C-alpha atoms as an extended CHARMM CRD file, in Angstrom:
* protein
*
        75  EXT
         1         1  MET       CA              0.0000000000        0.0000000000        0.0000000000  PROA      1               0.0000000000
         2         2  VAL       CA              1.2910000000        3.4520000000       -0.9080000000  PROA      2               0.0000000000
         3         3  SER       CA              1.4430000000        5.9020000000        1.9410000000  PROA      3               0.0000000000
         4         4  LYS       CA              0.5300000000        9.4790000000        1.2270000000  PROA      4               0.0000000000
         5         5  LYS       CA              3.3230000000       12.0350000000        1.4940000000  PROA      5               0.0000000000
         6         6  PRO       CA              2.9180000000       13.4900000000        4.9870000000  PROA      6               0.0000000000
         7         7  ASP       CA              2.1270000000       17.2030000000        4.7150000000  PROA      7               0.0000000000
         8         8  SER       CA              4.0020000000       17.9230000000        7.9220000000  PROA      8               0.0000000000
         9         9  VAL       CA              7.2000000000       16.4180000000        6.5230000000  PROA      9               0.0000000000
        10        10  VAL       CA              7.5000000000       17.7940000000        2.9890000000  PROA      10              0.0000000000
        11        11  VAL       CA              5.1630000000       20.4470000000        1.6310000000  PROA      11              0.0000000000
        12        12  THR       CA              4.6920000000       22.1420000000       -1.7200000000  PROA      12              0.0000000000
        13        13  ASP       CA              3.1300000000       25.5760000000       -1.5520000000  PROA      13              0.0000000000
        14        14  PRO       CA              3.1150000000       28.2220000000       -4.2910000000  PROA      14              0.0000000000
        15        15  ASP       CA              3.8040000000       30.8590000000       -1.6170000000  PROA      15              0.0000000000
        16        16  ILE       CA              6.9750000000       29.1000000000       -0.4180000000  PROA      16              0.0000000000
        17        17  LEU       CA             10.0180000000       29.2020000000       -2.7090000000  PROA      17              0.0000000000
        18        18  GLY       CA              7.9500000000       29.1040000000       -5.8860000000  PROA      18              0.0000000000
        19        19  CYS       CA              6.3360000000       25.7430000000       -5.1490000000  PROA      19              0.0000000000
        20        20  LEU       CA              9.5460000000       23.8070000000       -4.4310000000  PROA      20              0.0000000000
        21        21  SER       CA              9.0930000000       20.8680000000       -2.0640000000  PROA      21              0.0000000000
        22        22  VAL       CA             10.3510000000       22.0040000000        1.3340000000  PROA      22              0.0000000000
        23        23  PHE       CA             10.4970000000       20.4610000000        4.7800000000  PROA      23              0.0000000000
        24        24  GLY       CA              7.2980000000       21.4110000000        6.6100000000  PROA      24              0.0000000000
        25        25  GLY       CA              7.5820000000       24.4870000000        8.7950000000  PROA      25              0.0000000000
        26        26  THR       CA             10.8070000000       25.5630000000        7.0510000000  PROA      26              0.0000000000
        27        27  ARG       CA             12.0220000000       27.0900000000        3.8090000000  PROA      27              0.0000000000
        28        28  VAL       CA             14.5990000000       24.2970000000        3.3490000000  PROA      28              0.0000000000
        29        29  PRO       CA             14.1160000000       22.4860000000        0.0270000000  PROA      29              0.0000000000
        30        30  PHE       CA             14.0240000000       18.6850000000        0.1740000000  PROA      30              0.0000000000
        31        31  GLN       CA             16.3910000000       18.7700000000       -2.8180000000  PROA      31              0.0000000000
        32        32  ASN       CA             19.0450000000       20.3250000000       -0.5350000000  PROA      32              0.0000000000
        33        33  LEU       CA             19.0860000000       17.0940000000        1.4670000000  PROA      33              0.0000000000
        34        34  LEU       CA             19.3430000000       14.9460000000       -1.6500000000  PROA      34              0.0000000000
        35        35  ASN       CA             22.2000000000       17.0720000000       -3.0160000000  PROA      35              0.0000000000
        36        36  HSD       CA             23.9890000000       16.9530000000        0.3350000000  PROA      36              0.0000000000
        37        37  LEU       CA             23.7570000000       13.1650000000        0.5160000000  PROA      37              0.0000000000
        38        38  LYS       CA             24.7770000000       12.7890000000       -3.1350000000  PROA      38              0.0000000000
        39        39  GLU       CA             27.9500000000       14.7590000000       -2.3670000000  PROA      39              0.0000000000
        40        40  GLY       CA             28.7870000000       12.3300000000        0.4440000000  PROA      40              0.0000000000
        41        41  GLY       CA             27.5320000000       14.4220000000        3.3540000000  PROA      41              0.0000000000
        42        42  SER       CA             25.9480000000       12.8760000000        6.3990000000  PROA      42              0.0000000000
        43        43  ILE       CA             22.4950000000       13.4460000000        7.8230000000  PROA      43              0.0000000000
        44        44  ASP       CA             24.1100000000       14.8250000000       10.9760000000  PROA      44              0.0000000000
        45        45  ASP       CA             26.0200000000       17.4270000000        8.9470000000  PROA      45              0.0000000000
        46        46  PHE       CA             22.8320000000       18.3480000000        7.0850000000  PROA      46              0.0000000000
        47        47  LEU       CA             20.9640000000       18.8210000000       10.3480000000  PROA      47              0.0000000000
        48        48  THR       CA             23.7700000000       20.9980000000       11.6940000000  PROA      48              0.0000000000
        49        49  GLY       CA             23.5590000000       23.1820000000        8.5950000000  PROA      49              0.0000000000
        50        50  PHE       CA             19.7560000000       23.3220000000        8.6380000000  PROA      50              0.0000000000
        51        51  PRO       CA             18.7230000000       23.3300000000       12.3100000000  PROA      51              0.0000000000
        52        52  THR       CA             15.0620000000       24.0250000000       11.4980000000  PROA      52              0.0000000000
        53        53  VAL       CA             14.7720000000       20.5260000000        9.9880000000  PROA      53              0.0000000000
        54        54  THR       CA             14.3710000000       17.6210000000       12.4020000000  PROA      54              0.0000000000
        55        55  ARG       CA             15.8910000000       14.1700000000       12.1450000000  PROA      55              0.0000000000
        56        56  ALA       CA             12.3690000000       12.7180000000       12.1320000000  PROA      56              0.0000000000
        57        57  GLN       CA             11.4910000000       14.8300000000        9.0730000000  PROA      57              0.0000000000
        58        58  VAL       CA             14.6270000000       13.6740000000        7.2460000000  PROA      58              0.0000000000
        59        59  VAL       CA             14.0170000000       10.0080000000        8.0160000000  PROA      59              0.0000000000
        60        60  GLU       CA             10.3400000000       10.1190000000        7.0800000000  PROA      60              0.0000000000
        61        61  ALA       CA             11.0060000000       12.0420000000        3.8580000000  PROA      61              0.0000000000
        62        62  LEU       CA             13.7270000000        9.5860000000        2.8070000000  PROA      62              0.0000000000
        63        63  GLU       CA             11.4740000000        6.6170000000        3.6150000000  PROA      63              0.0000000000
        64        64  TYR       CA              8.7100000000        8.1480000000        1.4730000000  PROA      64              0.0000000000
        65        65  ALA       CA             11.1350000000        8.8060000000       -1.3990000000  PROA      65              0.0000000000
        66        66  ASN       CA             12.4730000000        5.2450000000       -1.1760000000  PROA      66              0.0000000000
        67        67  GLU       CA              8.9740000000        3.7840000000       -1.2060000000  PROA      67              0.0000000000
        68        68  SER       CA              8.0420000000        5.9240000000       -4.2230000000  PROA      68              0.0000000000
        69        69  VAL       CA             11.0880000000        4.7550000000       -6.1700000000  PROA      69              0.0000000000
        70        70  ARG       CA             10.4700000000        1.1020000000       -5.3570000000  PROA      70              0.0000000000
        71        71  LEU       CA              6.8550000000        1.3360000000       -6.4840000000  PROA      71              0.0000000000
        72        72  ARG       CA              7.8270000000        3.0030000000       -9.7680000000  PROA      72              0.0000000000
        73        73  GLN       CA             10.4240000000        0.3280000000      -10.4530000000  PROA      73              0.0000000000
        74        74  ALA       CA              7.8810000000       -2.4010000000       -9.7700000000  PROA      74              0.0000000000
        75        75  SER       CA              5.3600000000       -1.0570000000      -12.2640000000  PROA      75              0.0000000000
């Protein structure tokens, strides 16, 4: 079963950064996390650089992204 993207974790709002997906309650784009990890950075370093994002948000957003990718590969 596909879980719905939790609004409190990652939100897309036309009034926030031109509709980029950001961590809820922040102006930090989710893409910033993906870029950071792609460059070999750790979650801890990301959280230090973006203290308004919580570890729980990062974990839940990554779990959602992983589930979405797996479902697309399966279809």
